C-alpha positions as CSV (number, residue, x, y, z in Angstrom):
1,X,0.0,0.0,0.0
2,X,1.1,3.6,-0.7
3,X,-0.7,6.9,-0.7
4,X,-2.2,6.5,-4.3
5,X,-3.4,3.0,-3.5
6,X,-5.1,4.4,-0.4
7,X,-7.0,7.0,-2.5
8,X,-8.1,4.1,-4.8
9,X,-9.2,2.2,-1.7
10,X,-11.4,5.0,-0.5
11,X,-12.8,5.4,-4.0
12,X,-13.9,1.8,-4.0
13,X,-15.7,2.2,-0.7
14,X,-19.3,3.3,-1.4
15,X,-20.4,6.4,0.5
16,X,-17.1,8.2,1.1
17,X,-16.9,11.6,-0.7
18,X,-13.9,13.8,-1.4
19,X,-14.9,16.2,1.4
20,X,-15.2,13.3,3.9
21,X,-11.8,12.0,2.9
22,X,-10.2,15.4,3.1
23,X,-11.5,15.7,6.7
24,X,-10.0,12.3,7.5
25,X,-6.7,13.3,5.9
26,X,-6.6,16.6,7.9
27,X,-7.0,14.6,11.1
28,X,-4.7,11.6,10.4
29,X,-2.1,13.2,8.1
30,X,-2.5,11.3,4.9
31,X,-4.9,9.0,3.0
32,X,-2.7,6.0,3.8
33,X,-2.8,6.8,7.6
34,X,-6.6,7.2,7.3
35,X,-6.9,3.9,5.5
36,X,-5.0,2.1,8.3
37,X,-6.6,4.0,11.2
38,X,-8.3,1.9,13.8
39,X,-12.1,1.5,13.5
40,X,-12.7,3.3,16.7
41,X,-10.7,6.3,15.6
42,X,-12.5,6.5,12.2
43,X,-15.8,6.4,14.1
44,X,-14.7,9.2,16.4
45,X,-13.7,11.2,13.4
46,X,-17.3,11.1,12.2
47,X,-17.2,8.4,9.5
48,X,-20.8,7.0,9.3
49,X,-21.4,3.4,10.2
50,X,-22.3,2.2,6.7
51,X,-19.1,3.5,5.0
52,X,-17.1,2.5,8.0
53,X,-18.2,-1.1,7.8
54,X,-17.5,-1.2,4.1
55,X,-14.1,0.3,4.7
56,X,-13.2,-2.3,7.2
57,X,-14.3,-5.1,4.9
58,X,-12.3,-3.6,2.0
59,X,-9.2,-3.4,4.1
60,X,-9.5,-7.0,5.2
61,X,-10.0,-8.1,1.6
62,X,-7.0,-6.1,0.3
63,X,-9.3,-4.4,-2.2
64,X,-6.9,-1.7,-3.5
65,X,-4.3,-4.3,-4.5
66,X,-6.9,-6.5,-6.2
67,X,-8.2,-3.5,-8.2
68,X,-4.7,-2.5,-9.3
69,X,-4.1,-6.1,-10.5
70,X,-7.3,-6.0,-12.5
71,X,-6.4,-2.7,-14.0
72,X,-3.0,-3.9,-15.1
73,X,-4.4,-7.1,-16.6
74,X,-6.7,-5.0,-19.0
75,X,-3.9,-2.6,-20.0
76,X,-5.5,0.4,-18.2
77,X,-4.3,2.7,-15.5
78,X,-5.6,4.7,-12.5
79,X,-5.6,8.4,-11.9
80,X,-6.4,9.5,-8.4
81,X,-7.5,13.0,-7.3
82,X,-4.1,14.3,-6.2
83,X,-2.3,13.3,-9.4
84,X,-1.1,16.1,-11.7
85,X,-2.9,14.6,-14.7
86,X,-6.3,14.5,-13.0
87,X,-8.5,16.6,-15.3
88,X,-8.5,20.1,-13.9
89,X,-12.1,20.9,-14.9
90,X,-13.3,17.8,-13.2
91,X,-11.8,19.1,-9.9
92,X,-14.3,21.9,-10.0
93,X,-17.5,19.9,-9.9
94,X,-19.5,19.2,-6.7
95,X,-18.7,15.5,-6.5
96,X,-15.5,14.6,-8.3
97,X,-14.6,11.0,-8.3
98,X,-11.7,10.1,-6.1
99,X,-10.2,8.0,-8.9
100,X,-10.6,7.5,-12.6
101,X,-9.8,4.4,-14.7
102,X,-8.3,5.2,-18.1
103,X,-7.4,3.5,-21.3
104,X,-5.6,5.7,-23.8
105,X,-4.3,9.3,-23.3
106,X,-6.1,12.3,-22.0
107,X,-5.5,15.5,-23.9
108,X,-3.3,18.2,-22.2
109,X,-4.9,20.1,-19.4
110,X,-5.1,23.3,-21.4
111,X,-6.8,21.6,-24.4
112,X,-10.5,22.7,-24.6
113,X,-13.2,20.1,-24.6
114,X,-16.9,20.2,-25.6
115,X,-19.5,17.4,-25.1
116,X,-21.8,16.3,-27.8
117,X,-24.8,14.3,-26.5
118,X,-28.2,13.2,-27.6
119,X,-30.7,10.4,-28.1
120,X,-29.8,6.8,-28.9
121,X,-32.7,6.8,-31.4
122,X,-31.1,9.5,-33.6
123,X,-32.8,10.6,-36.8
124,X,-30.9,11.1,-40.0
125,X,-31.0,14.8,-39.3
126,X,-29.5,14.3,-35.8
127,X,-26.8,12.0,-37.3
128,X,-25.8,14.6,-39.9
129,X,-25.7,17.4,-37.3
130,X,-23.6,15.3,-34.9
131,X,-21.1,14.4,-37.7
132,X,-20.9,18.0,-38.9
133,X,-20.4,19.5,-35.5
134,X,-17.9,16.9,-34.4
135,X,-15.8,17.3,-37.5
136,X,-15.7,21.1,-37.2
137,X,-14.8,20.9,-33.5
138,X,-12.1,18.4,-34.1
139,X,-10.6,20.5,-36.9
140,X,-10.6,23.5,-34.5
141,X,-8.5,21.4,-32.1
142,X,-11.3,20.8,-29.6
143,X,-11.6,17.5,-27.8
144,X,-15.1,16.0,-28.3
145,X,-16.6,14.3,-25.2
146,X,-19.5,11.8,-25.3
147,X,-20.7,8.6,-23.7
148,X,-20.1,5.8,-26.3
149,X,-23.9,5.1,-26.5
150,X,-25.8,4.4,-29.7
151,X,-27.0,7.2,-31.9
152,X,-25.6,10.7,-31.4
153,X,-22.7,9.6,-29.1
154,X,-21.5,7.0,-31.6
155,X,-21.6,9.5,-34.5
156,X,-19.8,12.2,-32.4
157,X,-17.0,9.8,-31.6
158,X,-16.6,8.4,-35.1
159,X,-16.7,11.7,-36.9
160,X,-14.1,13.1,-34.5
161,X,-11.8,10.2,-35.1
162,X,-12.3,10.3,-38.8
163,X,-11.3,14.0,-38.7
164,X,-8.1,13.2,-36.9
165,X,-9.3,14.8,-33.6
166,X,-9.2,13.6,-30.0
167,X,-12.3,12.2,-28.3
168,X,-13.1,11.0,-24.8
169,X,-15.7,8.4,-24.1
170,X,-17.0,8.4,-20.5
171,X,-18.3,4.9,-19.7
172,X,-21.1,3.8,-17.4
173,X,-19.3,0.5,-16.9
174,X,-15.9,-0.8,-15.8
175,X,-13.0,0.1,-17.9
176,X,-12.9,-3.5,-19.2
177,X,-16.6,-3.6,-20.2
178,X,-17.7,-2.1,-23.4
179,X,-21.4,-1.2,-23.7
180,X,-23.1,-1.6,-26.0
181,X,-20.9,-4.6,-27.1
182,X,-21.3,-3.6,-30.7
183,X,-19.0,-0.6,-30.0
184,X,-15.9,-2.7,-29.1
185,X,-14.1,-1.7,-32.3
186,X,-15.0,1.9,-31.8
187,X,-13.8,1.8,-28.2
188,X,-10.5,0.4,-29.4
189,X,-10.2,3.3,-31.9
190,X,-10.9,5.8,-29.1
191,X,-8.3,4.2,-26.8
192,X,-5.8,4.6,-29.6
193,X,-6.7,8.2,-30.5
194,X,-8.1,9.6,-27.3
195,X,-9.3,8.1,-24.0
196,X,-11.9,5.8,-22.4
197,X,-12.6,7.0,-18.9
198,X,-14.8,5.7,-16.1
199,X,-15.1,6.0,-12.3
200,X,-16.6,2.5,-12.0
201,X,-14.5,-0.4,-10.8
202,X,-13.3,-3.0,-13.3
203,X,-15.8,-5.7,-14.3
204,X,-18.7,-3.3,-13.4
205,X,-21.6,-4.3,-15.8
206,X,-23.9,-1.8,-17.4
207,X,-26.4,-1.2,-14.6
208,X,-29.0,1.3,-15.6
209,X,-28.4,3.6,-12.6
210,X,-24.7,4.0,-13.5
211,X,-25.4,6.0,-16.7
212,X,-27.1,9.1,-15.1
213,X,-24.2,9.2,-12.6
214,X,-21.5,9.1,-15.2
215,X,-23.2,12.0,-17.1
216,X,-21.8,14.4,-14.5
217,X,-18.3,13.4,-15.7
218,X,-19.2,14.0,-19.3
219,X,-20.2,17.6,-18.5
220,X,-17.5,18.0,-15.9
221,X,-14.8,17.3,-18.4
222,X,-16.2,19.9,-20.8
223,X,-16.5,23.7,-21.2
224,X,-19.9,23.2,-22.7
225,X,-22.5,20.6,-23.5
226,X,-24.3,20.5,-26.9
227,X,-27.6,18.6,-27.0
228,X,-28.4,17.6,-30.6
229,X,-31.6,15.5,-30.2
230,X,-33.4,14.5,-27.0
231,X,-36.9,13.3,-26.2
232,X,-38.8,14.5,-23.2
233,X,-37.1,11.9,-21.0
234,X,-33.4,11.6,-22.0
235,X,-30.0,11.1,-20.5
236,X,-28.8,14.0,-22.5
237,X,-31.1,16.3,-20.5
238,X,-29.6,14.9,-17.3
239,X,-26.1,15.8,-18.7
240,X,-27.4,19.3,-19.5
241,X,-28.7,19.6,-15.9
242,X,-25.4,18.6,-14.5
243,X,-23.7,21.2,-16.8
244,X,-25.9,24.0,-15.5
245,X,-25.0,23.0,-11.9
246,X,-21.3,23.0,-12.8
247,X,-21.5,26.4,-14.4
248,X,-20.9,25.0,-17.9
249,X,-22.5,26.4,-21.1
250,X,-25.5,24.5,-22.5
251,X,-26.3,24.6,-26.2
252,X,-29.4,23.1,-27.9
253,X,-29.7,22.4,-31.7
254,X,-33.2,23.2,-32.9
255,X,-35.0,20.5,-34.8
256,X,-38.3,19.7,-36.5
257,X,-41.2,20.4,-34.0
258,X,-42.9,17.1,-34.9
259,X,-39.9,15.0,-34.2
260,X,-39.8,13.1,-30.9
261,X,-36.1,14.2,-30.6
262,X,-37.2,17.9,-30.4
263,X,-39.3,17.7,-27.3
264,X,-36.3,17.8,-25.0
265,X,-34.6,20.5,-27.1
266,X,-37.7,22.7,-26.7
267,X,-37.6,22.2,-23.0
268,X,-33.9,23.2,-22.9
269,X,-34.5,26.3,-24.9
270,X,-37.4,27.3,-22.6
271,X,-35.0,26.9,-19.7
272,X,-32.4,29.2,-21.2
273,X,-30.1,27.0,-23.2
274,X,-28.3,28.8,-26.1
275,X,-29.7,27.8,-29.5
276,X,-26.9,27.0,-32.0
277,X,-26.9,26.1,-35.7
278,X,-23.2,25.5,-36.3
279,X,-20.0,24.5,-34.5
280,X,-18.7,28.0,-35.2
281,X,-21.3,29.6,-32.9
282,X,-20.1,27.3,-30.1
283,X,-16.5,28.1,-30.7
284,X,-17.2,31.8,-30.7
285,X,-19.4,31.7,-27.6
286,X,-16.7,29.8,-25.7
287,X,-14.1,32.2,-27.1
288,X,-12.1,29.3,-28.6
289,X,-11.5,30.8,-32.0
290,X,-11.3,34.3,-33.4
291,X,-11.6,33.3,-37.1
292,X,-14.2,31.8,-39.3
293,X,-13.8,28.1,-39.8
294,X,-13.7,27.1,-43.5
295,X,-16.9,25.5,-44.5
296,X,-16.9,22.5,-46.8
297,X,-17.7,23.4,-50.4
298,X,-21.1,22.4,-51.5
299,X,-21.1,20.5,-54.7
300,X,-22.8,22.1,-57.7
301,X,-26.2,20.6,-58.4
302,X,-26.9,19.9,-62.1
303,X,-29.8,21.8,-63.5
304,X,-31.8,18.7,-64.3
305,X,-31.4,17.4,-60.8
306,X,-32.4,20.5,-58.9
307,X,-36.0,19.5,-58.5
308,X,-34.9,16.3,-56.8
309,X,-32.6,18.1,-54.4
310,X,-35.4,20.6,-53.7
311,X,-37.8,17.8,-52.8
312,X,-35.3,16.1,-50.4
313,X,-34.3,17.1,-46.8
314,X,-32.4,15.7,-43.9
315,X,-35.0,13.0,-43.2
316,X,-35.3,9.9,-45.4
317,X,-37.9,9.8,-48.2
318,X,-38.8,6.7,-50.2
319,X,-38.2,6.7,-54.0
320,X,-41.9,6.0,-54.7
321,X,-43.0,9.0,-52.6
322,X,-40.3,11.1,-54.3
323,X,-41.4,10.0,-57.8
324,X,-45.0,10.8,-57.1
325,X,-44.2,14.2,-55.7
326,X,-42.1,15.1,-58.7
327,X,-44.2,13.4,-61.3
328,X,-41.2,11.5,-62.6
329,X,-40.6,7.9,-63.7
330,X,-38.7,5.6,-61.4
331,X,-36.0,4.9,-64.0
332,X,-35.3,8.5,-64.6
333,X,-35.4,9.3,-60.9
334,X,-33.1,6.4,-60.1
335,X,-30.5,7.7,-62.6
336,X,-30.6,11.2,-61.1
337,X,-30.3,9.9,-57.5
338,X,-27.3,7.8,-58.5
339,X,-25.7,10.8,-60.1
340,X,-26.4,12.9,-56.9
341,X,-25.0,10.1,-54.7
342,X,-21.7,10.1,-56.7
343,X,-21.5,13.9,-56.3
344,X,-21.9,13.5,-52.5
345,X,-25.2,15.5,-52.5
346,X,-27.6,12.7,-51.7
347,X,-27.2,9.7,-49.5
348,X,-28.9,6.3,-49.8
349,X,-30.1,5.1,-46.4
350,X,-31.2,1.7,-47.6
351,X,-34.5,0.2,-48.7
352,X,-34.8,2.9,-51.4
353,X,-34.9,5.7,-48.9
354,X,-32.9,8.9,-49.7
355,X,-31.9,12.1,-48.0
356,X,-29.6,15.1,-48.5
357,X,-26.0,14.4,-47.4
358,X,-24.4,16.4,-44.6
359,X,-21.9,18.4,-46.7
360,X,-24.8,20.2,-48.4
361,X,-26.6,20.6,-45.1
362,X,-23.4,22.0,-43.5
363,X,-23.7,25.0,-45.9
364,X,-27.2,25.7,-44.5
365,X,-29.0,25.5,-47.8
366,X,-29.1,24.2,-51.3
367,X,-27.9,25.4,-54.7
């Protein structure tokens, strides 16, 4: 046992906060001394009976040493609160974790970070917004933070990696448990080009109650939180609530009023979140850039295909519906759609459903 292992031990004991540990350290001289203090002394120092009983059991089981062995086996490492590389923004929140488990490399302390969060049931519109925002933030040197969930989180991580940027995924599981399991390959990419972070002990499964708790870390690592799509009851809204408590900026991306993913956005806007329509607005509001980011050039739309582009939007539309709306034959329409796909103007979403591709939407219009 050493001082860092003692911090890890206290972290593993449910019900001991940073403030409580700091009081114990003030009375005993160090975390290591507090860890080894007699039960009667800890009780006299005000440690409640529940945490005290769990602490005694953890000491008898040699829990810190066992956790460290688990961490080494999975190629991760531990950062405890006193360490120099503990994220400085995370120190500012009301309940910072005493320890973090990490795979990969955290960005430098001075590097800005912004969280992109939203629903797991993302629409095509939300996916395109998440990809566009994440790409622009990455190109501006901003670390993108999210939660490795399906939908908006996944797109935010992938687009950041594809743009050569750094991303942090905050897990609601142990550092050796990837959830959902379909994201194992993505998690490996993140570990190689950013960091996987969690406060939960190794082998912790995906308990539902862990995810709202981890959301305070997503916001705590970030200067601001951007909510892209969120239904009325959403984990993204919990993250936004933590952000407000932590004095972080909260941004909401407006969406179609009939979309389920807009209900939570409207609630955020009513509560004072800042509406944004581009990553540039976020960068300017956080005073991270003083110049206009270059926008991707929108490809020119051939004259004969302009009615097709005008009839499409960010949400998928079936070719039969499109043909009826345009009064056009399926063969002619298919040829035009293929041409537009090759130009990167239209994307095929499967089952003969089409929508405008994000580079065009990133320009905020059509031409």
